[in-house]
mmCIF file of the C-alpha atoms, coordinates in Angstrom:
data_MODEL
# 
_entry.id   MODEL 
# 
loop_
_atom_site.group_PDB 
_atom_site.id 
_atom_site.type_symbol 
_atom_site.label_atom_id 
_atom_site.label_alt_id 
_atom_site.label_comp_id 
_atom_site.label_asym_id 
_atom_site.label_entity_id 
_atom_site.label_seq_id 
_atom_site.pdbx_PDB_ins_code 
_atom_site.Cartn_x 
_atom_site.Cartn_y 
_atom_site.Cartn_z 
_atom_site.occupancy 
_atom_site.B_iso_or_equiv 
_atom_site.pdbx_formal_charge 
_atom_site.auth_seq_id 
_atom_site.auth_comp_id 
_atom_site.auth_asym_id 
_atom_site.auth_atom_id 
_atom_site.pdbx_PDB_model_num 
ATOM 1   C CA . UNK A 1 1   ? 0.000   0.000  0.000   1.00 0.00 ? 1   UNK A CA 1 
ATOM 2   C CA . UNK A 1 2   ? 2.593   2.612  1.069   1.00 0.00 ? 2   UNK A CA 1 
ATOM 3   C CA . UNK A 1 3   ? 5.936   3.097  -0.684  1.00 0.00 ? 3   UNK A CA 1 
ATOM 4   C CA . UNK A 1 4   ? 9.102   2.252  1.285   1.00 0.00 ? 4   UNK A CA 1 
ATOM 5   C CA . UNK A 1 5   ? 12.152  4.563  1.216   1.00 0.00 ? 5   UNK A CA 1 
ATOM 6   C CA . UNK A 1 6   ? 15.228  4.167  3.436   1.00 0.00 ? 6   UNK A CA 1 
ATOM 7   C CA . UNK A 1 7   ? 13.318  2.218  6.071   1.00 0.00 ? 7   UNK A CA 1 
ATOM 8   C CA . UNK A 1 8   ? 10.511  4.781  6.356   1.00 0.00 ? 8   UNK A CA 1 
ATOM 9   C CA . UNK A 1 9   ? 7.028   4.301  4.949   1.00 0.00 ? 9   UNK A CA 1 
ATOM 10  C CA . UNK A 1 10  ? 5.907   7.076  2.607   1.00 0.00 ? 10  UNK A CA 1 
ATOM 11  C CA . UNK A 1 11  ? 2.290   7.658  1.670   1.00 0.00 ? 11  UNK A CA 1 
ATOM 12  C CA . UNK A 1 12  ? 1.617   8.184  -2.032  1.00 0.00 ? 12  UNK A CA 1 
ATOM 13  C CA . UNK A 1 13  ? -1.102  10.284 -3.663  1.00 0.00 ? 13  UNK A CA 1 
ATOM 14  C CA . UNK A 1 14  ? -2.993  7.073  -4.443  1.00 0.00 ? 14  UNK A CA 1 
ATOM 15  C CA . UNK A 1 15  ? -2.867  6.141  -0.748  1.00 0.00 ? 15  UNK A CA 1 
ATOM 16  C CA . UNK A 1 16  ? -4.313  9.561  0.145   1.00 0.00 ? 16  UNK A CA 1 
ATOM 17  C CA . UNK A 1 17  ? -7.080  9.125  -2.424  1.00 0.00 ? 17  UNK A CA 1 
ATOM 18  C CA . UNK A 1 18  ? -7.949  5.673  -1.031  1.00 0.00 ? 18  UNK A CA 1 
ATOM 19  C CA . UNK A 1 19  ? -8.323  7.165  2.456   1.00 0.00 ? 19  UNK A CA 1 
ATOM 20  C CA . UNK A 1 20  ? -10.410 10.091 1.203   1.00 0.00 ? 20  UNK A CA 1 
ATOM 21  C CA . UNK A 1 21  ? -12.734 7.711  -0.673  1.00 0.00 ? 21  UNK A CA 1 
ATOM 22  C CA . UNK A 1 22  ? -13.334 5.724  2.543   1.00 0.00 ? 22  UNK A CA 1 
ATOM 23  C CA . UNK A 1 23  ? -14.710 8.826  4.257   1.00 0.00 ? 23  UNK A CA 1 
ATOM 24  C CA . UNK A 1 24  ? -18.460 9.146  3.739   1.00 0.00 ? 24  UNK A CA 1 
ATOM 25  C CA . UNK A 1 25  ? -18.230 12.859 3.059   1.00 0.00 ? 25  UNK A CA 1 
ATOM 26  C CA . UNK A 1 26  ? -16.031 12.243 -0.006  1.00 0.00 ? 26  UNK A CA 1 
ATOM 27  C CA . UNK A 1 27  ? -17.354 8.852  -1.192  1.00 0.00 ? 27  UNK A CA 1 
ATOM 28  C CA . UNK A 1 28  ? -19.513 10.167 -4.073  1.00 0.00 ? 28  UNK A CA 1 
ATOM 29  C CA . UNK A 1 29  ? -16.947 12.563 -5.456  1.00 0.00 ? 29  UNK A CA 1 
ATOM 30  C CA . UNK A 1 30  ? -15.451 11.827 -8.865  1.00 0.00 ? 30  UNK A CA 1 
ATOM 31  C CA . UNK A 1 31  ? -11.841 10.588 -8.672  1.00 0.00 ? 31  UNK A CA 1 
ATOM 32  C CA . UNK A 1 32  ? -10.583 13.532 -10.725 1.00 0.00 ? 32  UNK A CA 1 
ATOM 33  C CA . UNK A 1 33  ? -12.202 16.024 -8.320  1.00 0.00 ? 33  UNK A CA 1 
ATOM 34  C CA . UNK A 1 34  ? -10.888 14.130 -5.300  1.00 0.00 ? 34  UNK A CA 1 
ATOM 35  C CA . UNK A 1 35  ? -7.394  14.244 -6.763  1.00 0.00 ? 35  UNK A CA 1 
ATOM 36  C CA . UNK A 1 36  ? -7.673  18.026 -7.158  1.00 0.00 ? 36  UNK A CA 1 
ATOM 37  C CA . UNK A 1 37  ? -8.770  18.305 -3.514  1.00 0.00 ? 37  UNK A CA 1 
ATOM 38  C CA . UNK A 1 38  ? -5.775  16.219 -2.381  1.00 0.00 ? 38  UNK A CA 1 
ATOM 39  C CA . UNK A 1 39  ? -3.405  18.408 -4.436  1.00 0.00 ? 39  UNK A CA 1 
ATOM 40  C CA . UNK A 1 40  ? -4.945  21.586 -2.968  1.00 0.00 ? 40  UNK A CA 1 
ATOM 41  C CA . UNK A 1 41  ? -4.569  20.277 0.595   1.00 0.00 ? 41  UNK A CA 1 
ATOM 42  C CA . UNK A 1 42  ? -1.505  20.452 2.806   1.00 0.00 ? 42  UNK A CA 1 
ATOM 43  C CA . UNK A 1 43  ? 0.132   17.338 4.222   1.00 0.00 ? 43  UNK A CA 1 
ATOM 44  C CA . UNK A 1 44  ? 1.466   17.983 7.718   1.00 0.00 ? 44  UNK A CA 1 
ATOM 45  C CA . UNK A 1 45  ? 3.380   15.747 10.119  1.00 0.00 ? 45  UNK A CA 1 
ATOM 46  C CA . UNK A 1 46  ? 2.687   16.213 13.832  1.00 0.00 ? 46  UNK A CA 1 
ATOM 47  C CA . UNK A 1 47  ? 4.898   14.950 16.665  1.00 0.00 ? 47  UNK A CA 1 
ATOM 48  C CA . UNK A 1 48  ? 3.666   13.186 19.778  1.00 0.00 ? 48  UNK A CA 1 
ATOM 49  C CA . UNK A 1 49  ? 1.867   15.652 22.047  1.00 0.00 ? 49  UNK A CA 1 
ATOM 50  C CA . UNK A 1 50  ? 1.573   18.320 19.356  1.00 0.00 ? 50  UNK A CA 1 
ATOM 51  C CA . UNK A 1 51  ? -1.880  19.873 19.010  1.00 0.00 ? 51  UNK A CA 1 
ATOM 52  C CA . UNK A 1 52  ? -3.584  19.669 15.629  1.00 0.00 ? 52  UNK A CA 1 
ATOM 53  C CA . UNK A 1 53  ? -5.892  22.384 16.951  1.00 0.00 ? 53  UNK A CA 1 
ATOM 54  C CA . UNK A 1 54  ? -7.125  23.731 20.267  1.00 0.00 ? 54  UNK A CA 1 
ATOM 55  C CA . UNK A 1 55  ? -10.558 24.647 21.640  1.00 0.00 ? 55  UNK A CA 1 
ATOM 56  C CA . UNK A 1 56  ? -11.241 28.296 20.810  1.00 0.00 ? 56  UNK A CA 1 
ATOM 57  C CA . UNK A 1 57  ? -8.953  28.383 17.735  1.00 0.00 ? 57  UNK A CA 1 
ATOM 58  C CA . UNK A 1 58  ? -10.429 29.778 14.530  1.00 0.00 ? 58  UNK A CA 1 
ATOM 59  C CA . UNK A 1 59  ? -11.795 26.874 12.495  1.00 0.00 ? 59  UNK A CA 1 
ATOM 60  C CA . UNK A 1 60  ? -11.181 27.176 8.764   1.00 0.00 ? 60  UNK A CA 1 
ATOM 61  C CA . UNK A 1 61  ? -10.194 23.620 7.831   1.00 0.00 ? 61  UNK A CA 1 
ATOM 62  C CA . UNK A 1 62  ? -10.857 19.947 8.423   1.00 0.00 ? 62  UNK A CA 1 
ATOM 63  C CA . UNK A 1 63  ? -8.150  17.405 9.085   1.00 0.00 ? 63  UNK A CA 1 
ATOM 64  C CA . UNK A 1 64  ? -7.932  13.887 7.686   1.00 0.00 ? 64  UNK A CA 1 
ATOM 65  C CA . UNK A 1 65  ? -5.691  11.635 9.761   1.00 0.00 ? 65  UNK A CA 1 
ATOM 66  C CA . UNK A 1 66  ? -3.694  9.633  7.244   1.00 0.00 ? 66  UNK A CA 1 
ATOM 67  C CA . UNK A 1 67  ? -1.444  7.724  9.657   1.00 0.00 ? 67  UNK A CA 1 
ATOM 68  C CA . UNK A 1 68  ? -1.175  7.668  13.432  1.00 0.00 ? 68  UNK A CA 1 
ATOM 69  C CA . UNK A 1 69  ? -3.669  8.406  16.175  1.00 0.00 ? 69  UNK A CA 1 
ATOM 70  C CA . UNK A 1 70  ? -4.954  11.467 18.003  1.00 0.00 ? 70  UNK A CA 1 
ATOM 71  C CA . UNK A 1 71  ? -6.964  12.246 21.098  1.00 0.00 ? 71  UNK A CA 1 
ATOM 72  C CA . UNK A 1 72  ? -10.015 14.488 20.715  1.00 0.00 ? 72  UNK A CA 1 
ATOM 73  C CA . UNK A 1 73  ? -10.928 16.150 24.017  1.00 0.00 ? 73  UNK A CA 1 
ATOM 74  C CA . UNK A 1 74  ? -14.530 17.410 23.918  1.00 0.00 ? 74  UNK A CA 1 
ATOM 75  C CA . UNK A 1 75  ? -16.240 19.505 26.579  1.00 0.00 ? 75  UNK A CA 1 
ATOM 76  C CA . UNK A 1 76  ? -20.018 19.843 26.353  1.00 0.00 ? 76  UNK A CA 1 
ATOM 77  C CA . UNK A 1 77  ? -21.988 22.968 27.273  1.00 0.00 ? 77  UNK A CA 1 
ATOM 78  C CA . UNK A 1 78  ? -22.842 21.414 30.643  1.00 0.00 ? 78  UNK A CA 1 
ATOM 79  C CA . UNK A 1 79  ? -19.137 20.930 31.425  1.00 0.00 ? 79  UNK A CA 1 
ATOM 80  C CA . UNK A 1 80  ? -18.883 17.184 30.811  1.00 0.00 ? 80  UNK A CA 1 
ATOM 81  C CA . UNK A 1 81  ? -15.558 16.241 29.210  1.00 0.00 ? 81  UNK A CA 1 
ATOM 82  C CA . UNK A 1 82  ? -15.206 13.171 26.993  1.00 0.00 ? 82  UNK A CA 1 
ATOM 83  C CA . UNK A 1 83  ? -12.265 11.759 25.113  1.00 0.00 ? 83  UNK A CA 1 
ATOM 84  C CA . UNK A 1 84  ? -12.472 10.295 21.647  1.00 0.00 ? 84  UNK A CA 1 
ATOM 85  C CA . UNK A 1 85  ? -9.610  8.353  20.051  1.00 0.00 ? 85  UNK A CA 1 
ATOM 86  C CA . UNK A 1 86  ? -9.126  9.175  16.391  1.00 0.00 ? 86  UNK A CA 1 
ATOM 87  C CA . UNK A 1 87  ? -7.311  6.641  14.221  1.00 0.00 ? 87  UNK A CA 1 
ATOM 88  C CA . UNK A 1 88  ? -6.000  6.750  10.678  1.00 0.00 ? 88  UNK A CA 1 
ATOM 89  C CA . UNK A 1 89  ? -8.755  7.333  8.111   1.00 0.00 ? 89  UNK A CA 1 
ATOM 90  C CA . UNK A 1 90  ? -10.560 9.690  10.525  1.00 0.00 ? 90  UNK A CA 1 
ATOM 91  C CA . UNK A 1 91  ? -11.901 13.128 9.697   1.00 0.00 ? 91  UNK A CA 1 
ATOM 92  C CA . UNK A 1 92  ? -12.020 15.801 12.398  1.00 0.00 ? 92  UNK A CA 1 
ATOM 93  C CA . UNK A 1 93  ? -13.219 19.401 12.338  1.00 0.00 ? 93  UNK A CA 1 
ATOM 94  C CA . UNK A 1 94  ? -15.396 18.924 9.263   1.00 0.00 ? 94  UNK A CA 1 
ATOM 95  C CA . UNK A 1 95  ? -18.046 21.430 10.376  1.00 0.00 ? 95  UNK A CA 1 
ATOM 96  C CA . UNK A 1 96  ? -15.414 24.140 9.770   1.00 0.00 ? 96  UNK A CA 1 
ATOM 97  C CA . UNK A 1 97  ? -15.732 23.411 6.057   1.00 0.00 ? 97  UNK A CA 1 
ATOM 98  C CA . UNK A 1 98  ? -19.218 24.911 6.043   1.00 0.00 ? 98  UNK A CA 1 
ATOM 99  C CA . UNK A 1 99  ? -19.145 27.903 8.365   1.00 0.00 ? 99  UNK A CA 1 
ATOM 100 C CA . UNK A 1 100 ? -17.032 30.351 10.345  1.00 0.00 ? 100 UNK A CA 1 
ATOM 101 C CA . UNK A 1 101 ? -16.695 29.201 13.919  1.00 0.00 ? 101 UNK A CA 1 
ATOM 102 C CA . UNK A 1 102 ? -14.170 28.384 16.601  1.00 0.00 ? 102 UNK A CA 1 
ATOM 103 C CA . UNK A 1 103 ? -12.941 24.921 17.520  1.00 0.00 ? 103 UNK A CA 1 
ATOM 104 C CA . UNK A 1 104 ? -15.048 23.144 20.124  1.00 0.00 ? 104 UNK A CA 1 
ATOM 105 C CA . UNK A 1 105 ? -12.419 20.557 21.043  1.00 0.00 ? 105 UNK A CA 1 
ATOM 106 C CA . UNK A 1 106 ? -8.680  20.065 21.361  1.00 0.00 ? 106 UNK A CA 1 
ATOM 107 C CA . UNK A 1 107 ? -7.045  17.380 19.220  1.00 0.00 ? 107 UNK A CA 1 
ATOM 108 C CA . UNK A 1 108 ? -3.561  16.141 20.160  1.00 0.00 ? 108 UNK A CA 1 
ATOM 109 C CA . UNK A 1 109 ? -1.279  13.687 18.344  1.00 0.00 ? 109 UNK A CA 1 
ATOM 110 C CA . UNK A 1 110 ? -0.668  10.485 20.333  1.00 0.00 ? 110 UNK A CA 1 
ATOM 111 C CA . UNK A 1 111 ? 2.548   9.760  18.456  1.00 0.00 ? 111 UNK A CA 1 
ATOM 112 C CA . UNK A 1 112 ? 3.826   10.663 15.017  1.00 0.00 ? 112 UNK A CA 1 
ATOM 113 C CA . UNK A 1 113 ? 0.781   11.580 12.961  1.00 0.00 ? 113 UNK A CA 1 
ATOM 114 C CA . UNK A 1 114 ? 0.479   12.434 9.282   1.00 0.00 ? 114 UNK A CA 1 
ATOM 115 C CA . UNK A 1 115 ? -2.534  14.487 8.257   1.00 0.00 ? 115 UNK A CA 1 
ATOM 116 C CA . UNK A 1 116 ? -4.111  16.161 5.268   1.00 0.00 ? 116 UNK A CA 1 
ATOM 117 C CA . UNK A 1 117 ? -5.449  19.662 6.010   1.00 0.00 ? 117 UNK A CA 1 
ATOM 118 C CA . UNK A 1 118 ? -8.413  20.595 3.809   1.00 0.00 ? 118 UNK A CA 1 
ATOM 119 C CA . UNK A 1 119 ? -9.275  24.287 3.847   1.00 0.00 ? 119 UNK A CA 1 
ATOM 120 C CA . UNK A 1 120 ? -12.793 25.672 3.612   1.00 0.00 ? 120 UNK A CA 1 
ATOM 121 C CA . UNK A 1 121 ? -11.902 27.404 0.319   1.00 0.00 ? 121 UNK A CA 1 
ATOM 122 C CA . UNK A 1 122 ? -10.670 24.151 -1.247  1.00 0.00 ? 122 UNK A CA 1 
ATOM 123 C CA . UNK A 1 123 ? -13.793 22.354 -0.075  1.00 0.00 ? 123 UNK A CA 1 
ATOM 124 C CA . UNK A 1 124 ? -16.115 25.069 -1.422  1.00 0.00 ? 124 UNK A CA 1 
ATOM 125 C CA . UNK A 1 125 ? -14.343 24.828 -4.754  1.00 0.00 ? 125 UNK A CA 1 
ATOM 126 C CA . UNK A 1 126 ? -14.984 21.082 -4.709  1.00 0.00 ? 126 UNK A CA 1 
ATOM 127 C CA . UNK A 1 127 ? -18.685 21.651 -3.953  1.00 0.00 ? 127 UNK A CA 1 
ATOM 128 C CA . UNK A 1 128 ? -18.948 23.933 -6.960  1.00 0.00 ? 128 UNK A CA 1 
ATOM 129 C CA . UNK A 1 129 ? -17.918 20.986 -9.158  1.00 0.00 ? 129 UNK A CA 1 
ATOM 130 C CA . UNK A 1 130 ? -19.539 18.107 -7.230  1.00 0.00 ? 130 UNK A CA 1 
ATOM 131 C CA . UNK A 1 131 ? -23.091 18.689 -5.947  1.00 0.00 ? 131 UNK A CA 1 
ATOM 132 C CA . UNK A 1 132 ? -23.182 15.167 -4.434  1.00 0.00 ? 132 UNK A CA 1 
ATOM 133 C CA . UNK A 1 133 ? -20.497 16.256 -1.997  1.00 0.00 ? 133 UNK A CA 1 
ATOM 134 C CA . UNK A 1 134 ? -22.920 18.604 -0.208  1.00 0.00 ? 134 UNK A CA 1 
ATOM 135 C CA . UNK A 1 135 ? -25.440 15.817 0.386   1.00 0.00 ? 135 UNK A CA 1 
ATOM 136 C CA . UNK A 1 136 ? -22.707 13.557 1.734   1.00 0.00 ? 136 UNK A CA 1 
ATOM 137 C CA . UNK A 1 137 ? -21.400 16.358 3.946   1.00 0.00 ? 137 UNK A CA 1 
ATOM 138 C CA . UNK A 1 138 ? -24.819 17.038 5.469   1.00 0.00 ? 138 UNK A CA 1 
ATOM 139 C CA . UNK A 1 139 ? -25.389 13.329 6.138   1.00 0.00 ? 139 UNK A CA 1 
ATOM 140 C CA . UNK A 1 140 ? -21.962 12.955 7.751   1.00 0.00 ? 140 UNK A CA 1 
ATOM 141 C CA . UNK A 1 141 ? -22.477 16.037 9.919   1.00 0.00 ? 141 UNK A CA 1 
ATOM 142 C CA . UNK A 1 142 ? -25.913 14.818 10.983  1.00 0.00 ? 142 UNK A CA 1 
ATOM 143 C CA . UNK A 1 143 ? -24.438 11.483 12.058  1.00 0.00 ? 143 UNK A CA 1 
ATOM 144 C CA . UNK A 1 144 ? -21.680 13.226 14.061  1.00 0.00 ? 144 UNK A CA 1 
ATOM 145 C CA . UNK A 1 145 ? -24.199 15.498 15.751  1.00 0.00 ? 145 UNK A CA 1 
ATOM 146 C CA . UNK A 1 146 ? -26.232 12.459 16.817  1.00 0.00 ? 146 UNK A CA 1 
ATOM 147 C CA . UNK A 1 147 ? -23.111 10.845 18.292  1.00 0.00 ? 147 UNK A CA 1 
ATOM 148 C CA . UNK A 1 148 ? -22.272 13.929 20.365  1.00 0.00 ? 148 UNK A CA 1 
ATOM 149 C CA . UNK A 1 149 ? -25.751 14.812 21.612  1.00 0.00 ? 149 UNK A CA 1 
# 
């Protein structure tokens, strides 16, 4: 699946596309459009303990965890704190793709983590070319809201 160079595993564009296709939000998007989204996104490597984002930060992107794991610390309006473990092939912060808001959780890498950062502008450009993406996005957001309510 991943290419091997000097003892370290390297993710290829095809690997990124496979992960994006597994996410419900992107499953109906044409491969050519998905490839453009991957090219327009930034790949970032986080170290153990490094925050991907923090509660209260401006939210203007979603993050796809390509490799590694993260901890998502959520605090509800009534003060109850829960922890969610995010593994590779997870999407976090996707509501930021639709509107201006601040982060409602803190996500921290639990070891080396490789992620794809998808900006709101890149996603809106995708929506302009793939109407099915909006339906998938709304369904995925509805499912997440049910999980956290």
